[in-house]
C-alpha positions in Angstrom: 353.5 -54.0 20.5 351.4 -54.7 17.4 348.3 -54.4 19.5 349.5 -51.0 20.8 349.9 -49.7 17.2 346.4 -51.1 16.3 344.8 -49.4 19.3 346.6 -46.2 18.5 345.4 -46.3 15.0 341.8 -46.9 16.0 341.8 -44.1 18.5 343.5 -41.7 16.1 341.1 -42.5 13.3 338.1 -41.9 15.5 339.4 -38.5 16.6 340.4 -37.5 13.1 336.9 -38.2 11.9 335.6 -35.5 14.3 338.1 -32.7 13.7 339.0 -30.7 10.6 342.6 -29.6 11.5 345.7 -31.3 12.8 346.9 -30.3 16.3 350.5 -29.5 16.8 350.6 -28.7 20.5 349.3 -31.0 23.2 348.2 -29.9 26.7 347.7 -32.2 29.7 345.8 -30.2 32.3 346.1 -31.5 35.9 344.0 -31.2 39.1 342.1 -27.9 39.2 343.7 -26.6 36.1 341.3 -27.9 33.4 339.6 -24.5 33.0 342.2 -23.5 30.4 340.4 -25.8 27.9 337.4 -23.5 28.1 339.4 -20.8 26.4 340.0 -23.0 23.3 338.0 -21.6 20.3 336.1 -23.5 17.7 336.4 -26.4 20.1 335.5 -30.0 19.5 335.0 -31.9 22.8 335.3 -35.6 22.8 334.5 -37.6 26.0 337.2 -40.1 26.9 334.6 -42.9 27.1 333.7 -42.4 23.4 337.3 -42.9 22.2 338.4 -46.4 21.4 340.8 -47.9 24.0 340.9 -44.7 26.1 340.8 -45.1 29.8 338.3 -43.0 31.8 339.4 -40.4 34.4 338.0 -41.2 37.9 339.6 -38.3 39.8 337.5 -35.4 41.3 338.2 -32.2 39.4 339.1 -33.9 36.1 336.4 -33.3 33.4 337.5 -36.4 31.4 337.5 -35.2 27.8 339.7 -34.1 24.9 339.3 -30.5 23.7 340.6 -29.8 20.2 340.6 -26.3 18.6 342.4 -23.0 18.3 344.4 -21.2 21.1 346.2 -18.0 20.0 346.1 -19.2 16.3 347.7 -22.5 17.2 345.8 -25.8 16.8 345.9 -27.6 20.2 344.6 -30.7 21.7 344.0 -30.6 25.5 343.4 -33.4 27.9 340.9 -32.0 30.4 341.8 -34.5 33.1 344.5 -37.2 32.9 345.0 -40.8 34.0 347.0 -42.0 36.9 348.8 -45.2 37.8 347.0 -45.2 41.2 343.6 -45.5 39.5 344.6 -49.1 38.6 345.6 -48.5 35.0 348.9 -49.8 33.6 351.7 -47.4 32.8 350.9 -48.1 29.1 347.3 -47.1 29.6 348.2 -44.0 31.5 350.4 -42.8 28.6 348.2 -44.0 25.8 346.8 -40.5 25.1 350.3 -39.2 24.6 350.9 -41.9 22.0 347.7 -40.8 20.3 348.6 -37.2 20.4 351.8 -38.0 18.6 349.9 -40.0 15.9 347.6 -37.0 15.4 350.6 -34.7 14.6 351.5 -33.2 18.0 355.2 -32.4 18.4 355.1 -30.1 21.5 353.6 -31.3 24.8 352.9 -29.1 27.8 352.3 -31.2 30.9 350.9 -29.6 34.0 350.2 -30.9 37.5 349.4 -30.0 41.1 352.2 -30.9 43.4 353.6 -30.7 46.9 356.6 -28.3 47.4 359.5 -29.9 49.2 361.9 -27.0 48.6 361.7 -24.7 51.6 362.0 -21.7 49.3 358.7 -22.5 47.7 355.3 -21.4 48.8 351.7 -22.7 48.1 350.6 -21.0 44.8 354.0 -21.0 43.2 354.5 -22.2 39.7 357.5 -24.5 39.2 359.1 -25.2 35.8 360.2 -28.8 35.7 363.9 -29.1 34.6 364.2 -32.8 35.5 362.5 -35.6 37.3 363.0 -38.5 39.7 361.0 -41.6 38.7 360.1 -43.0 42.1 357.1 -45.1 40.9 359.0 -48.3 40.6 357.6 -48.7 37.0 358.3 -47.5 33.5 355.8 -47.2 30.6 358.5 -48.5 28.2 358.8 -51.9 29.8 357.9 -54.6 27.4 358.3 -55.1 23.6 359.6 -52.0 21.8 358.5 -50.9 18.3 361.3 -48.9 16.7 358.7 -47.0 14.6 357.7 -45.3 17.9 361.1 -44.8 19.4 364.4 -46.4 20.4 364.7 -49.3 22.8 366.9 -47.3 25.1 365.8 -43.6 24.8 368.0 -40.9 26.1 366.4 -38.9 29.0 369.1 -36.3 29.6 366.8 -33.7 28.0 363.4 -35.0 28.8 362.2 -31.5 29.4 363.5 -29.5 26.4 366.1 -27.0 27.6 365.4 -24.3 25.0 361.7 -24.5 25.8 362.5 -24.1 29.5 364.2 -20.9 28.7 361.3 -19.8 26.5 358.9 -20.3 29.4 361.1 -18.4 31.8 361.3 -15.5 29.4 357.5 -15.6 28.8 356.8 -15.6 32.6 359.2 -12.6 33.1 357.4 -10.7 30.3 354.1 -11.3 32.1 355.5 -10.4 35.5 354.9 -13.9 36.8 357.5 -15.2 39.2 358.3 -18.9 38.5 360.5 -21.3 40.3 362.3 -24.3 38.7 363.3 -27.6 40.0 363.2 -31.4 40.0 359.8 -33.2 40.2 359.7 -36.4 42.1 357.0 -38.7 40.6 355.4 -41.2 43.0 352.5 -43.7 42.6 350.1 -42.4 45.3 347.2 -42.4 46.1 348.4 -42.0 49.7 350.3 -38.8 50.4 353.8 -39.4 51.7 355.1 -39.8 55.2 357.4 -37.2 56.7 360.3 -39.7 56.5 359.6 -40.4 52.8 359.5 -36.6 52.0 362.7 -36.1 53.8 364.3 -38.9 51.7 363.0 -37.4 48.5 364.3 -33.9 49.4 367.8 -35.4 50.2 367.8 -37.1 46.8 367.3 -33.8 45.1 363.6 -33.4 44.7 362.0 -30.0 44.8 358.4 -31.0 44.4 356.4 -34.3 44.6 353.4 -35.5 42.7 351.5 -38.5 41.3 351.7 -37.9 37.6 353.7 -36.3 34.7 356.8 -38.6 34.8 355.2 -41.5 32.8 353.9 -39.0 30.2 357.3 -37.2 29.9 359.0 -40.6 29.4 356.7 -41.6 26.6 356.8 -38.2 25.0 360.6 -38.3 25.0 360.6 -41.8 23.6 358.7 -40.4 20.6 361.0 -37.4 20.2 358.3 -34.9 21.3 359.4 -31.6 22.9 358.2 -31.3 26.5 357.4 -28.5 28.8 356.5 -29.3 32.4 354.8 -26.8 34.8 353.8 -27.6 38.3 351.4 -25.7 40.6 352.7 -26.0 44.2 349.5 -26.5 46.1 350.9 -27.3 49.5 354.2 -27.6 51.4 355.4 -31.2 51.7 358.4 -30.7 54.0 359.0 -33.8 56.1 360.1 -32.0 59.3 357.0 -29.7 59.3 354.3 -31.8 57.6 350.7 -30.8 58.1 347.7 -33.1 57.3 346.5 -32.7 53.7 343.3 -33.4 51.7 342.6 -33.4 48.0 340.1 -30.5 48.6 343.0 -28.3 49.8 345.0 -29.2 46.7 342.1 -28.1 44.4 341.4 -24.9 46.4 345.0 -23.7 46.0 345.1 -24.8 42.3 341.9 -22.8 41.7 343.5 -19.7 43.3 346.5 -20.1 41.1 344.5 -20.6 37.9 344.6 -17.0 36.5 348.5 -16.9 36.5 348.8 -20.4 35.3 346.3 -19.9 32.4 348.0 -16.6 31.4 351.4 -18.3 31.3 350.4 -21.3 29.3 348.4 -19.3 26.8 351.4 -17.0 26.2 353.7 -19.9 25.8 351.4 -21.6 23.3 351.4 -18.3 21.3 355.2 -18.3 21.2 355.7 -22.0 20.1 
C-alpha cells in the first residue's frame, strides 16, 4: 500500500506541474464518447504514457490522454479513454487514475461507458443512468492491503451511485428533452462478448445492461468517498433469447450516433454540479 501512495504522489505531482487550477469534477469517457473532451476550454492535454505509473490505453476509439480545463465554468479532468481488466492490467492498475483524480482534488466522478442492453424495454441509442451494479468480474480492486488514509477496509456500497445526483441527472435530462432509462449495470471482464445463456443468467439476476468497465472505478471512487454518476450508452441489444452477432465496430457506430445527446446531457450535468 505504501507503494501505491508513492505512485499516486508521483503521478499527481507530475500532473500538478502542468496545470494551473485544481479540478473538482472527473470524467471517464468510454468507447466512442471521448469527443466531449474536445469541448473543454483552456485545455491541457497529457498523454497517458508521459504520466508516471499510468497504464496505456490499447482499445480502438480511446485517445489515451488526460484533458484538464474548463467546462461550463467548472474545472474538470477527463480521461479520454480508459483502462480495462481484459487488457491484462490488474484491477489496481485499472483504477489508478481514479486514485490520482482524488489526490488532485476531484470529489465528483462521472463515469460513462458503452454497453449492451439486456432489458427488453431498451433500444440501441438509449442512455441509461446506473442506479446500481453487479460485479461479475470475479475480482475487486480493493483486494490486498488497505490504507485507511484512502478509505475504510470494508467500504459501504449501498450508495455507490450517489442517489441525489441520480435525481439531478434525471431532472437535467428532462429539461433537455432527453429520454433516459435507469437500471443495473452488470460488469464483466470481457474481452469476449457473452453467450446467450450467460446473458439470460445476468438478466435473471437483475441486470439491465452489461459491459466491461465502470464497476472497478465506481468501487474505488466509493472507497475514497467520491460522489459518483454512471451513464451508459446502450449500443446493442444483448438479450440471450434473441442474440445477434456483434462487433466492436458496431458498438462504436451506435455510440457515435448517440454522441450529441450524450454530450449535451453530461455538459448540462457538469454545469449544475
